[in-house]
N, C-alpha and C positions, 0 to 999 in steps of 0.2 A: 250464588256461588259460581265462580268461573268454571267452565267446562274444561275437560282435559284437552290440551292442544292436539291438533290432528297429527302432528309429527311425533307424538308420544303414544300413539295408539298402535295396536298390534298390526293392523293392515299396512300402515305406513312403514313400520319397522321391517315387516316381511318384504316389502318392496325395496327398501334400502339394501337389505341383504341380497336380494335377487339382482339388484342393479350392479353389484360388484362383479358378477359374472357377465352381465350384458354389456358393460362398458368395454369389455375386452373382445366383444363379438362384432365383427364387421358385417354390414348389410349384405355383402356378397356371399357370406357364409349362410345367412338366413335364407337367401334365395336359392342357394346351390341345391339342386335336386328336389326342391319343393315346388312342384308344378301347381299345387292347389293354394299357394300362398295368396295370390290375388283374390280368389274367391273367399278365402277365410277372412280377409280384412277389408272387404268391399261391401257397402250397403247402399240402398237406393230409397229415396222418398221425395215426394213433391216435385218431380222433374229433375232431381239432382242425383248424381252418383258420386259417392265419396270413397276414394281408394286410399286406404291407410297402410297398404302393404309395404311402402317404402319407409315407414317409421322403423326406428331401431328397437323393435320389440318382437316378442314371440307370443304364441297363444297363451303360454303361462303368464307372461307379463300382463296381457290384457285381462286375464281372469283375476289376477291380483289387483289390478287397477279397479276392476268392477267391485271387488271386495271393499276397496277403499271408498268408492262411491256409496256403497251400502252403509259402511260404517259412518260416513259423513251424513247419512240420511238424505241423500239426493232425491230419491223418489218422493218422500214426504215434502221436501222443499219445493219440488216442481208443482205439486198440488197446492201448496200454500201460495206460491206466486200466481198461478193461474186462477186461484179461487178468490183472490183479492185480500188476503191477509196482509198485515202491516209488516212486510218484509224489509222495508226501508226503516230500520230501527232508529237511526240517529235523528231522522226527521218525523218518525212515528206516523208513517202513512204507507199505503200500498204502492206497488209499482205496476200499473195496469195498462201499459202500452198494448198488451195483447187484446184488451177490451176494445181498442180502436179499430180492430179488424174483425170483430165478431159480426156475423151476418145479422140482418135486421130481425130474423126469426128467433134469434138466440135470446137468452136471458142470463144476466149475471147480477145477482143481488149481493151488494156489498154494504154491510152496515145498514140494512133495511131499505136500501135504494137500488132499484134496477138501473144500471148504468147504460144499457144498450139504447133505450129511446133517446137519451141526451146525445149520445155519440152520433146516432143517425140523424138527429135534428141538425147537428152541425154539418154533417155531410150533405144534407139536403140544402142547407143555406149556402154551402160552398158550391153545390151544383148550380143553384140559381145564379150565383155570381159568374161562374164559368160560362154558362149559357149566354149571359149578357155580353160578356167579352167576345165570345165566338160568333155571336150574331152581329157584332159591330155596334151594339147598342149601349155599351158603357162609354159614355162620352165625357170628355174633359170640360173644363169651365167655359171654353169658347165654342163648344158644340161639336168639335172634331172627335172621331172615334179614337179611343186609346189603342195604341199599337205597341207600346213598349211598357213593360212592367219591371221595375227594379226592386228586388228583394233586399231589404236592409235587415240583416241579422248576423249573428256570429255563433260559432260553435254548432250546437244541434239545430239552430234555426237557419243555418247556412249549409253545413257540410252534407247533411242528408238530402235536402232538396236539390242542391247543386249536383251531387253524385247521380241521383235518380234521373233528373231532367236530361243530363248528358247521356246516361246509359240508354234511355228510352226515346231518344230524339227521332229514331226511325218510325215511331208509332204515332206521330202527329196525325190528327184526324184530317181528312180531306174535305174540301168544300166549306170550310169555316173561315171566319176573319182571323188571320194569323196574328198571334201575339208573340213577340220576341221577349224572352225572359232573361234578365241579367241579375248578377249577384254582386253586392258590395258589402264587405265585412270588415275591412281594415279600418281601425280607428283613426289612422293618419289621413284618411280621405283620398288616398291616391286612386283607388278603384272608382270611387264616386266621381272624382274630378274628371276622370276620363269619360265617364258616361255623360256628365253634364255638358262637356264640350261637344258631344256628338248628337245628343238627343234633342228632340223638339219638346219644350215644356207643354205645348198644347195637347200632345198625344202621349204623354208619359205619366204613369201612375206609380206610386211607391207603396210597397207592402212593408209595414213595420212588424217584424217578427221577434217577439221577446216575451218569454214566459212571465217574467216579473215586471216588465215594462220599465225597468230601472237600469238596464245594461248600458253603461256609458258609451261603449263602442257603437251600439245601434242608435242611441239617442243623439249622439254627436253628428252622425251621418244624417239622421232624420231632420235635425235642425237646419243643417246646411241645405238639404233638399227642399225643405219648406221655404226657406228664404229665397232660394233660386226660383221656385215657382211663383212666389208672391211678387218678386221684383220684376218678373217678366209677364205675368198675367193680370195682375191687379189693375193695371192701367187700361185694360181692354174694356170696351163698353159693356155694361151689364155684369161685370165680373167683380165680385168682392171676395174678401178673405174667407168667408164662410163657404162660398161656392167652391173655391179652390180646395179647401180642406175636404169637403164632401166628395168631390169628384176625382180627386187625385191621391187619396190615401185610403188604405185598408189596414186595419190593425188586427194582429193575432196575439192574444195574451191570456193569461189566467187572471188578469186584473182589468175588468171592464171599467172600473172607476178611473184608473190611471189613463186608459185609452181615451175616455171621455174628457178628462181634464186636458189632455193634449190636443183635443179638438177633433178626434175621429168620430164620425157619425155612428150612432148605435147600430144602424142597419148595415154598416160596413165593418163591423167587428165580427171576428170568428173566435169561438170559445176554445180555451186551452184549460186543462184541468191540473190541479196541483199533484194529482196522482200519476202524472206522466212526466218522466224526466226529459229534459231538453234533448239529450242525445238519442232518445227513443221516440221522438215526437213526429217524425215525418208522415206518420200514418193518419194524422188528423188535419186540423186547420193549417198547421205548419207546412203541410204538403200542397197548399194552394198553388205555388209555382209549378209543381209537377202536373197538377190537373190542368193548368193553363196551357201546358205544352202538349200533353197527351190526351186530354179530355177526361171527363168523369168516368166513362165506361172503362177505359184502360186503367184509371186510378183504382177503380173497384177491383179490377183483375189483380193489381198489385196487392191490395188488401187480402184478396182471396188466396193468393199464393202464400202470403205470410201466415194466414190462418191455417192453411193446409199443413205448414210446418209446425204451427202451434199444436195442432191436433196430433201430429206424429210425436212431438215432444211429450205430450200428455199421456199418450196411450202405448207407445212402443216400449218393449222391454229394454232394460239398460243396455244389453249386449247388441241390440239392433237399433239403438237410438242415435241418430246422426249427431245431434248437438252434444250428447253425453260422450260419444266416442271421440269427437274432435277435441272436446275439453280434456279428456283423459290423456290423449296424445300430448297435448300441451303440458299438462302436469308432469307427465313422465319425463319430458325433455327438460323442463325447468328445474324440477325438484330432485330428479334422480340421475339425469345425465349431465346436469349443470350446463345446459344450453339456454342462454338467457337473451338470445336475439331471435327475432321472428320476422321473416320477410313475406309480404303479400305480393303475388306476381300474377296479375291477370293477363291472359293472352287474348285480349279483345280490346281494341281501342276505345270502345264505348264505356269500358270500365275504368277509364283514366283516373277518376277521382275516388275509386273504391278504397284504395289503400289509405288515403287521407281520412276518409270516413271512419275506417276501422281504427285508425290511430286514436281518435277520440273515443270511440265506443269501447275499445279495450283498455287503453291506458288511463282514461279518466274514470272508468268504472273500477278497474282492478289495480290501479296504481296506489295501493294501500298497504300500510304496515301495522295496522292495529285491528284486532279481531272485534267481533260483535260485542264482546263483554269488556272491551277496553284494554286487552292485554297486547303487548308488543309481540309481533310474530317472530318466530325463530327460524323462518325459512323464507325462500324467495316467493314472490307472488308474480305479478304481471311482468313478462319480459319486455324489453325494448322492441317495439313493433314499428316497422316502416315498410315502404314498398314503392313500386312504380310499375308501369306497364312492362310486362316481361320482355318483349322484343327490344324495348329501349334500355331496360336494365341490363340486358346482355352486353351492351356497349358502355355500361356505367360501372356497376358494382359486382357483376358476376365474377370478375377476376378474384375478388375476395372470397366469394363462395367456393370457388374451385381450388384456390391455392393459398388462401390466407390462413391465419392462425386461429381465427374466430369460428367456432361452430355456430351454425345458423339453421334454424328450422324454417322451411319454406312451404308456402301454400301456393300451388299452381292452379289457376282457375281458367277454364275455357269452355265455350259452347261447342258442341259436336257439329251442329249444322249452322250454316249462315248463307245468305245471299240467294236463297230459294226464290225470293219474290222479285228479283231483278228481271225486268221484262226483256231487255235486249239479250239475245242468246249469246252473242260473242262477248259482251261485257260480263254477263253472268259466268261464262266459262272462265274468263281471266280472273274474276274475283274469287271464284271457288278455288282456283289454283292457289291464289294468295292465302286463302283460309287453310288449305292443306299444308302450305309452307309454314304457317303459323303454328298449326297443331304439331307438325314435325319438330319444330324447335321446342315447343312446350314439352313434348314427350322425351325428346333427346336430352334436354337439360336435366330433367328429373332423373333420368337414367344415369347420366355421367356423374351427377352429384352423388348418386347412390354407389355406383361401382368404381368410380375413379379410373385408374389405369386399366382395369379389366373390361371397360367399355370400348377399348381401343385395340384393334388388331396389332400385335407387335410386329414392327418392321426392323427389328434389331435393337440394340441397347440405346436408351435415351438418356440425355443428361438430366440432372436434378430439376432444372427449371422447366422441363417438359413432362414432369411426373405429377400425378393427381391422386390424392389420398382417398377421395370419395368418402363414403360413410356419413354424408350429410342427410339428415332425415327430411322427408317431405310428405305432404298430403297432396293429392290431386282431386280437385272438384270439377266434375264435368256437368254442364247444363245441357239438357237435350237441345234447347235453343235459348237464346237470351230473349225473354219475353217479360211483360209486366209480372206475370205469375211466377216465373222461375226467379226473377230478380227479387220479388217479395220473399220467396222461400229462402233464397240465399242470405238476405239480410237477417231474416228471423233466425236462421241457423246460427249465425255468429252472435246475435243477441243472446240466444239461449246457451250457447257455448260459454259466453262470459259469465252467465248466472251459475252454471254448473261449477265452473272453476272457483268462483267466489264462495259457493257453498262449501266446497272441499277445503278451501283455505280459511274459511270462517270469517270472511270480510264482507263489508256492505258494498255492493256494486252500484248503488243507486244514489250515493251522495258524492260531493266533490268539495270537501272543506279546504283542500289545498288551493283550488281555484278561487274560492271565496276569500281566502287570506290574501292572495295576490291582488284581488280587486281592492280590498281594504287598504293595503299598504300603498298601492298605486294612488289611491285617492288622497292619502296623507301627503305623499310626495308631490302630487299636483298642487296641493294647497301651498306648500313651501315654495315651489317654483313660481307660482303666481303672486303670492303675497310678500315674498322675500323675508319671511319670518319663520323661525323655528329651525334654521339650519344647524344650530349648535347641537340639536338632538341626533343628528345624523352621524354615521361613522365617517372616517377620514376619506374613504374612497367615494362614497355617495356625495359627501360635501364637495369634493373636487369636481365630480361630474356635474352637479347642479351649478357650481360656479362657472364651469365651462359653458353651460347652456346660457347662463345670464350674460356672460361676456360676448357670446356670439349674437345674442339678441341686441345687446347694446351697440355692437359694431354694425349690425344691420340697420339700426335706427340712424346711426351717425352717417352711414353711407347714403341714406335717402334724404 
């Protein structure tokens, strides 16, 4: 029997009535005379400080939101997630990305199997691989040490590793054989073609990252890479196709059979489990590119930081629980203040790809309109989320934030300390000055988005085009420093935030049937393009587009 929709329950209705008053309340009023507001709405855990005082809410709002979380049974849902219950209902399996960061001493028995030994066996296999690379002992088919690794993956097999390797590039180990890691995800081959034009096949290895090992984007790039290697290496003395496949490819998948069929040596396969979603997978074998950049010791620190946030999520009371509070702020904005845009604004160049990572994590997880029991939702779910490095965004879309007609929730993210390790004193002094400048901009932007005109000392009447309404809500996340551990905690914070919101909205954050539909339809269209049959089944627009592609192809053949 279908459950009562969340928007028809008492806690939701009480919030809706309360929101009528809060919509008329400006943030400047909430801060006026309230010297304790920052302390009231700030929490710390796992090296992170979360300041929610610039959200458009009051202490009463938060209490009512916590009532909503209890009514949605969020505490029980947290335990079900972490305990390995089948929370991914449409695919009837657990979602156990948190198991990938459990310490070796832990135990997690799910359906009569302890998952921890298998997880750490994969980490040990991965460590053996990384040590071979860093010792210069992973050699290509001609005997030269591998220097370049190209990760072929898309979605969760690309965005997470790309984001983390960039964020932690400062943590490369010293005194090892340096491996340069590259990422190619686009199915059109443009990224891959650039690498193939620059890299030496004798010293290049490809990592095929695909949970199903059927992803057309990845396999099309993989076939091109394989042909490139074969055409350039197979003529060398003593080099055959089997040797090229063994020394120049690693596979990471939940399907060892398909990896073997493709030709990847069993010893060069890393295991991926069905109970880990792609966008939650950087913590295991998919994280091999990360470990190649920072080393396994730092990779384990990343896991430990995420596990620290997992433990906080599991044990902290709702009112002190960072993922719960961040999730409730988002629900308040989307469902009660009608703010359906969310911008991620890191003030640290190392987090350049963090917003793109969160775009998939949040919108692929919670971009849903049907509840667990198959009912159409009657309320908004995931907002449109996007972002960019804050200092660059100030010169791109902050104009809209300050004076546009669209209300936007913003997350400001910054480390408190940076450049302590720079050895040259003068250089360190200048770089620390630049960091202070960056923090000043971060803090100033959130302040003026909150206060608007009140943030500016009046110097006489100003025309309308120089006025600022303010009242844009934001959260500020401060990292003590950006390290593997705090980055792990930051990522886990957003993972759990997504889960809490999904629990309240009654949706499944662990499937992606819209993505699957896109793959299916694209395959059908590809068959029509290639076979020139079945066009009559298409709509008028798609028929015209396909015919335009056929005409361009024919003209290209005629020209040659």
